[in-house]
C-alpha positions in Angstrom: -6.0 2.4 -8.8 -3.3 5.1 -9.2 -5.8 7.7 -10.2 -3.6 10.3 -8.5 -5.1 13.4 -10.1 -8.6 12.4 -9.1 -7.5 11.8 -5.5 -5.9 15.2 -5.4 -9.2 16.8 -6.5 -11.3 15.1 -3.8 -12.5 17.6 -1.1 -11.6 17.0 2.5 -14.2 15.2 4.7 -15.8 17.2 7.3 -13.8 18.0 10.5 -16.2 15.9 12.6 -15.0 12.8 10.7 -11.4 12.6 12.0 -10.7 9.0 10.7 -12.0 9.7 7.2 -10.1 13.0 7.2 -6.8 11.3 8.2 -7.3 8.7 5.4 -7.9 11.6 3.0 -4.5 13.0 4.0 -3.0 9.5 3.5 -4.5 9.2 0.0 -3.3 12.7 -0.8 0.2 11.8 0.5 0.2 8.7 -1.7 -0.8 10.7 -4.8 1.8 13.4 -4.1 4.6 10.8 -3.5 3.6 9.1 -6.8 3.9 12.4 -8.5 7.4 12.9 -7.0 6.5 15.7 -4.6 8.2 14.3 -1.5 7.9 17.5 0.5 4.2 17.9 0.1 3.7 14.1 0.7 5.7 14.4 3.9 3.4 17.2 5.1 0.4 14.9 4.6 2.3 12.2 6.5 2.7 14.6 9.4 -1.1 15.1 9.4 -1.7 11.3 9.4 0.8 10.9 12.3 -0.9 13.7 14.2 -4.2 11.7 14.0 -2.4 8.6 15.2 -1.0 10.5 18.2 -4.3 12.1 19.0 -5.9 10.0 21.8 -9.4 11.0 20.8 -8.9 9.9 17.1 -6.7 6.9 17.9 -9.2 5.4 20.3 -12.1 5.6 17.9 -13.6 2.2 17.3 -13.9 0.9 13.8 -15.7 -2.4 13.4 -13.0 -4.6 14.8 -10.0 -2.4 15.4 -9.2 1.1 16.6 -8.6 4.0 14.3 -5.1 4.3 15.7 -4.3 0.7 14.6 -5.5 1.4 11.1 -4.0 4.8 10.8 -0.7 3.4 12.1 -0.5 1.2 9.0 -1.4 4.3 6.9 1.5 6.2 8.4 4.0 3.5 7.8 2.9 2.8 4.2 2.9 6.5 3.4 6.3 7.0 5.1 7.5 4.2 2.8 6.3 6.0 -0.3 7.7 9.3 0.9 11.1 7.5 1.2 10.7 6.2 -2.4 10.0 9.7 -3.6 13.2 10.8 -1.8 15.2 8.0 -3.4 15.7 6.2 -0.1 14.7 2.6 -1.0 16.2 1.1 2.2 14.1 3.3 4.4 11.0 2.6 2.3 11.5 -1.1 2.7 11.9 -0.7 6.5 8.7 1.4 6.8 6.7 -1.1 4.7 8.0 -4.1 6.7 6.8 -2.3 9.9 3.4 -1.7 8.1 3.2 -5.5 7.4 3.7 -6.2 11.1 1.0 -3.7 12.0 -1.4 -5.2 9.4 -0.8 -8.6 10.8 -1.8 -7.4 14.3 -5.2 -6.2 13.2 -8.2 -8.3 14.1 -9.6 -9.8 10.9 -12.9 -8.8 9.6 -14.7 -8.9 6.3 -14.0 -6.7 4.5 -10.6 -6.0 6.1 -10.3 -2.6 7.7 -7.0 -2.0 5.9 -8.0 -2.6 2.3 -4.8 -2.6 0.3 -2.6 -5.5 1.3 0.7 -4.2 2.6 2.7 -7.2 1.3 1.6 -6.0 -2.2 3.0 -2.5 -1.4 6.2 -4.0 0.0 6.6 -6.2 -3.1 6.3 -3.2 -5.4 8.9 -1.2 -3.5 11.3 -4.2 -3.4 10.9 -4.5 -7.2 11.5 -0.8 -7.6 14.7 -1.3 -5.4 15.9 -4.1 -7.7 15.4 -6.7 -5.0 13.4 -9.2 -7.1 13.9 -12.3 -4.9 12.6 -10.4 -1.8 9.8 -9.0 -3.9 8.8 -12.5 -5.0 8.5 -13.5 -1.3 6.4 -10.4 -0.5 4.0 -11.1 -3.4 3.7 -14.8 -2.5 3.0 -13.9 1.1 0.1 -11.6 -0.1 -1.2 -14.4 -2.4 -1.2 -16.8 0.5 -3.7 -14.4 2.2 -5.5 -13.1 -0.8 -5.4 -15.7 -3.6 -5.8 -14.3 -7.1 -5.0 -10.7 -6.1 -4.3 -9.4 -9.6 -1.9 -6.7 -8.3 0.2 -9.3 -6.6 0.0 -11.7 -9.5 1.3 -9.0 -11.8 4.1 -8.1 -9.4 5.0 -11.8 -8.9 5.3 -12.3 -12.6 7.6 -9.3 -12.9 9.7 -10.4 -9.9 10.1 -13.9 -11.5 11.1 -12.4 -14.9 13.6 -10.2 -13.2 15.2 -13.4 -11.8 15.2 -15.2 -15.2 12.4 -17.6 -14.2 10.5 -17.1 -17.5 8.4 -20.3 -17.6 7.1 -19.7 -14.0 6.5 -16.1 -14.8 4.5 -17.0 -17.9 2.3 -19.3 -15.7 1.7 -16.6 -13.1 1.0 -14.1 -15.9 -1.7 -16.4 -17.2 -3.2 -16.5 -13.8 -3.0 -12.7 -13.7 -4.8 -12.4 -17.1 -7.6 -14.6 -15.7 -7.9 -12.6 -12.5 -7.8 -9.2 -14.4 -10.1 -10.3 -17.3 -13.0 -8.1 -16.2 -11.0 -5.1 -14.8 -11.7 -1.7 -16.2 -8.3 -0.2 -15.3 -4.9 -0.8 -16.8 -2.9 -3.6 -15.2 -0.3 -2.6 -12.7 3.3 -1.9 -13.8 5.7 -2.0 -10.9 
């Protein structure tokens, strides 16, 4: 929910919880990248990648997938956000497209073991890069899998507006307002 300061204040999980600790580094990296601190974010990315490369951590079994499979997504998503913080939108898109492929390869479970849909992240980065038509495709792909995802509805409306499709954007915005009606956080602005 973009509560970056709160994320940065969270203490690290214990050393004997290597998956949780790697996800803590991922969350910190996301927060630091959002704050524009690419160097510190990249250091957190290195810690996530180290966990992915550690056979003991990577082989840990989650419910349906391995820790390595889930942390591999985390590494690619975070690498994408580090690239955005560095102003390298093309690299960011490439990392997020790789993360989409990794997310697709997960065995499905309820709830999903990767909880923030990567298409939603990809759409946001594509919007940021001024690639509204591609962002529209990414948000629609997410909504095919997760109908009424408010984050993707908001992004889709913005992508449509950026392409001059005002009437369709208004319709999507109405669906967003319905989906977001009981939320207690501000709506996303991509």
